[in-house]
N, C-alpha and C positions, 0 to 999 in steps of 0.2 A: 761240440766241434766248433772251434774258432775258425776264422778264415784260413784255409790251408796255405802251407808254404808255397810260394811261387815256383813254377817250373819253367825253365827257359823254353821258348817255343821249339828251338832246335832239338830239345831233349824229349819232347812229347812222343810217346809211342803207345797207342791204344791197343796194340797187339801184345804188349808185354804182360802176360798173365800174372807174373809174380807181383807186379805192382798192385794189381787188384786184390790178390790174396793178402797183401800187406796193408790194404785199405788206403792206398796212395793214389787212387784215381782222381780225387777231388781237386788236387792241385793242378793236374793236367786239364781238367774240365774248366777250371777258373781261367787258366791261361788262354785256352781256346776261345772261350766266350769273349774275352777282352781283346785278343789279338788276331784270331783267325776263326770266326764263328762257323765258317764253312771251310773245312780243312781237309786237304788230301792226305790220307794215311796210307802209305805203301804197306803191302803184306808180303813179306819175304818168304817165298817157297810154298805158301799155302793159299794164295789168292791173288787177284789182279789189283787189289787196293780198293779203297772206298772213300767217299766224302763223309766226314764226320760233322754232323749238324748239332750244335750245342746250345744255341739260344732258344728260349721258350717260344717266341713268335715264329721262328723259322721251323721249329719242330711241328708246331700246330699247322703251319702252311703245308708242309710235306704230308702230314698224316691225313689231312682233309682233302687232298687232291689225288685221288686214286687214278685219274686219267693220266696224269703226268708222272706219278710215282707209284708204280704198280707193285702189288704183293705177289703176282703170279710167277715171278722169277725167284721166289722164296725169300724168307724173312730173317734168316740167320746169315752170318757172314759166309758160311760154306757155300761154294758155287756148285750146285747140283747139276750133274750131266744132263743134257737135253733129253736123252733117251730114258732117263730115270725119273724125270719130273712128275709125270702122271702117276707113276707108281708110288711116289712119296708125297703127293699133294694132299694136304688137309684143308680144312676150312680156312686156316690162316693164309694159305697160298692161293686164295681165290678172291676175286673182286666182283662187283656188280650184281647181276641178277642171281647168279649161282651162289654167291656168298650170302646174300640175304636169305635165300631159300634154305641153305644149310643151317644158318643161325636160327631161323624160325622153327626148325624141327623141335628144339627143346628150349628155346629162349623164354617162353612163357613161364616155364618152371623155375627160371632163374630171376624172375621179376621180383621187385621189392615187396609188392603186395602179397603174391602167393607164398613167398618165403616166410614172411612175417606171420601170415595166417596159418600156414601148414607146419612150419618147422621151428619157429622161434622157441617155444617152450620145450620142445623135444631136444633142440640143440643146446639149450641152457642146461638141461639135464646131463647131456654129454660133457659139456664144459665142466660142470661141477664134479663129475666123476673123474675127469683128468686132473683137476686141481686137488681133489680129495686124495687121490693116489700119490701125488707128488709131494705136497707140502709136508706131510709128517716125516718124510725122510730127512728133512733139515738141510742136507747137502746133496745136490744132484746135478745132472746135466740138464739145463733148461731146454735145450733142443730136443733131446731124446724123450724127456718126461712130459713136456708140455707142448712146445710149439710144433713138434712133428706128430705127436700123438693125437691131438685134437682134430686137426684138419683131415687126417687120414681116416679117423673114425667117422667123420661127417661124410666123406667120399664113399666109404664102405656102405653107409646107409643109403645114399643116393643111388648107388649102383646095385644095392641089395646083394652084397656079397658077405661071406662069413667074416667075423671078427678075426679069426685066425689067419686070414689072408692079408691083413693090413701090413705086416712086416714085408711081405713080398712086394706090395704096391710101393712102399717107401723105397725099398732097395732098387726096384726097376726105375723109379723116378730119379734116384740119385745117380744111377749109372748113365741115364740118358742126358739129364740136364748137366750133370757133372762130368761130361765127356772130355773135359780138359784137365781134370783133377785126378792124379794117380791114386788118391785114396778111394775114389769111387769107380773109376773105369780102368779096365785092363788094357783096352785098346784106345789110346787117346786119339781124338779126332785130328790132332796136329801131327800124328805119326803115320808112316806108310802102312803099318799093320792094320789101320782102319779101312784101307782101300777095299778089303774083302767084304766090308759091310756097307759100301757106299750106296747100295740099293735100299738101305734101311734108314728110317728117321734117326737123326743124330749120329749116323754111322755107328749105331750101338747094337751089339748082339742081343741086348736086353729086349729090343723091340720084337724079336721073334717070340720070346716068352709072353710078352704083352699081347701080341696078336693071337697066339694060341689060346690064351686065357679068355680073351674077349670073344673069340669065335665059339667057344664052348658055351659061354653065357648066351650068345645070340641063338645058338641051336636050341637051347632049352626054352627060350622065351618067344621064339618066332610063333606068331599066331595066337599068343596068349593075350590076356587082358591086364597085364601088370602095368603099374604106373611108375616103375623105376626107370632110370634113364636108358638102360639097355633095351627094355621093352619098347620104349617110345621110339628109339632109333630104328629098331628092326620092324616095327609095325606101322610106322607113319611114312607117308610119301612126301617129299619136299614139294612146296607150292609151285615150283616150276615144272612139276610133272616128271622130272627125271629121277627115278628111284636111286637109292644108294647102291652102288656096286659093292662087292665084297671088299675091294680095296678101299672104297670110301668109308665103309664101316670100320675096317682095321684102323685107319688113320684117325677117324673121329674118336674111336674108343681110346686110342693111345693119347690123343690130345686131352681127353678128360682125365686120364690117369695122371698126366704131368701137371696140367693147369689146375686141377682140382686140389692139389696138395702143395706144390712148391711155393707159389706166390704168398699165400696166407701164412704158411709156415715161416718163411723168412721175414715177413713183416712183423709177426709176433715176436720173433727173436730180436730183430733190430730195435723194435719199440721198447722191449724190456731192457735191453742193454743201454739205450740212450736215457731211459728213466733212471737207471743206476748212475749214469754220468751226469744227470740233471736232477739231483734230489729235490730241488725246489719245485720242479714240475710234478714229480711223484707226490710230494706233500700236498700240492694244490689239488691233484686228482683225489687224494684221500679225503681232503677236507670238503671238496665239492664234486662228488661222483657224477653229478648231473652234467659235468663237462666232458665225460668220457666219449659220448657220440661225436662231439666236435673234435676231440683229441684223436679219434680214429683217422680223420683226414690228415692231421699233422703227422701221425705215425706213418701213413702211406707216403706222404711227401718225403719225409725224412728217410724212410727205409729204401724207397725206390728199388723194390725187389728185383725188377728187371732193368738192367742197365740200358739196353738198346733193343730196337727192332730195325730191320733193314727194309728198304724199298729199292726199286730199280727204275732209273729214268727211262721213260718210253719215247722221249724226244730230246733234242738239245734244248737246254733251258738255263736261265740265269737264276741263281739264288744268292742273295746278299752279296752281289758283286762277283761271284764265281761262275764260270761257264762250265756247266755240267753237260757231258755228252750222252747221247742215247746209249743205253746199255750199261752205264756205270752205276755202281752200287751207291746208294744214298742211305746213310745210317743215322737214325734219330736216337740221340743219346738222352733218353728220358731223365736219367739221373742228373745229367748236367742241367737240363731245363728246370728241374726241381730245385736248383740252387741259383737260379738266375736272378740277380739283383733287380733286373728290369721288371720282373714279375712278382717277386716276393720281397717284402721289406725284411731286412736282417735275415737272409736265408740260411745263415749258418747258426742260427739260434733255434732251439726247439721251443715252440710256443704253442701249448695245447689250447690256447684261446684264439689262435690265429683265425681271422675271418677277413675277407673271403680266402679260400684256399683251393684254387682251381688247379690242383697238381696234375701231373702227367703220369701218375703211377699205373693207370689203366689204359693209357693211350687216349686217342680221341677219334672222332669221325666214325666211319662204318666199322672199323676194326677195334673199337673200344671193347675191352675185355668183357665177354658175355657174363662171366661169373662175378662181376664187380659187386653186385648187391649181396651175394652170398659171402664174399670175402669180407665186406664191411660188417655184415652181421656176425660172422665168426670172430673177428677181431674185437668188436664191441662186447660181445658176450664174454670173451676170455678176460678182458680187463675189468669188466663189471664184476666178475666172480673173483678175480685174483687180487686186485688192488685193495679192497676192503679187508682182506685177510692177511696182508703183509704189514707186520710191524717193522720189518727191516729186510733188506736184500742186498747182498754184496757179492762181488766176484770171489770165487774160491779157486781160481786158476786162470790159465791163459785162454783167451778167446781165439779160436782159429776159424778162418774164413775159407769158403770155397774158392779154389783157384780157377776163376772164370771171369771173363769180361762180358758175359751174358747175364748170369744170375748173380745178384748181390746177396749171397747167402752166408750163413754162419753154420759151421760144422759142429763145433764143440763150444760149450758155453757153461762152464761149471759155476754154480752159485751156492751161496749159503743163505738160508732164510730164517727169519723169526716170525712167528705167526701170532695173530691176535686171538 
């Protein structure tokens, strides 16, 4: 990707989902970073508008200041009715003591040390199985056969659910995260028909099926001695002494289903696509596979699988010269920060040797993605298994993207491969 074509400030519209589906967000982000790093974006008919924060340092400042920029008013652009907030609240929509208590319920299991000791060789076997099944086909959809298959297999093991349920988990995740894409969702979040589901996460009827599925797992494992994530959630008490309610469990389980699949899946897809577009970098990794762990960080920066997360101002505050009022939405555009020339030299170049690489793909501060070590492990294992076996890979058709300004995802990615 070279520096994107400039977009006039007057033409910037971060609510135009078709621009994101056409991979045209980067020109808007560039313009905003240079001309209006804290930019008021109106939302016509769907919200009250928001402040778009696009420079790296400003994003860091917002994400680390939970007292001024709270998550408790929800973290997506949707404005959830006051009387529905407690019903829809997950760990993402908490701050402070309760947030830490909810994280610690299963945070230890996601730590780098436990993952490496307990899961690395097992996950490498899963990775090999996915690659073994895909490559002999010669021509296939990379999303379906590789980048969606592997993370969902991992999630199934962590939840201890049958392999035959993985297609359901993928479909539910697509419907919820893809709630602005007609290929995924019947009731788009931007349309009035979604009002009947406003009490559900992502305004998605798929949440009902996820809740029912999780409740049955909880019923089976309550009081047992299992070590899967469901058993831990239903049999541990948060350190603040406040047990999980049934609603807490519903929302925690749904978060695991979504976060445990989508981010890693889209990063693997975006990374492979950019390696096709940067054959010199693919050749370098083939020649020096020891660079792959470092390359994972560059893949994450480049992919920026989550475009943004939102906060809400708890008081009147100034940010980079703009006066933000209490109650206004403040949206951190992580993807924009990951292309900030102030933070990254030559940010529009893929460089698998880049150091340091303090990207924003997982956020920062108390809300740093809890699964970041697992995601890094999965991405590393995938490319350690895949790259040495590729003599060649090329596009075999059109790449299509998720119609979303939340997730930077690829839906279809046909490839043709030659193997060694």
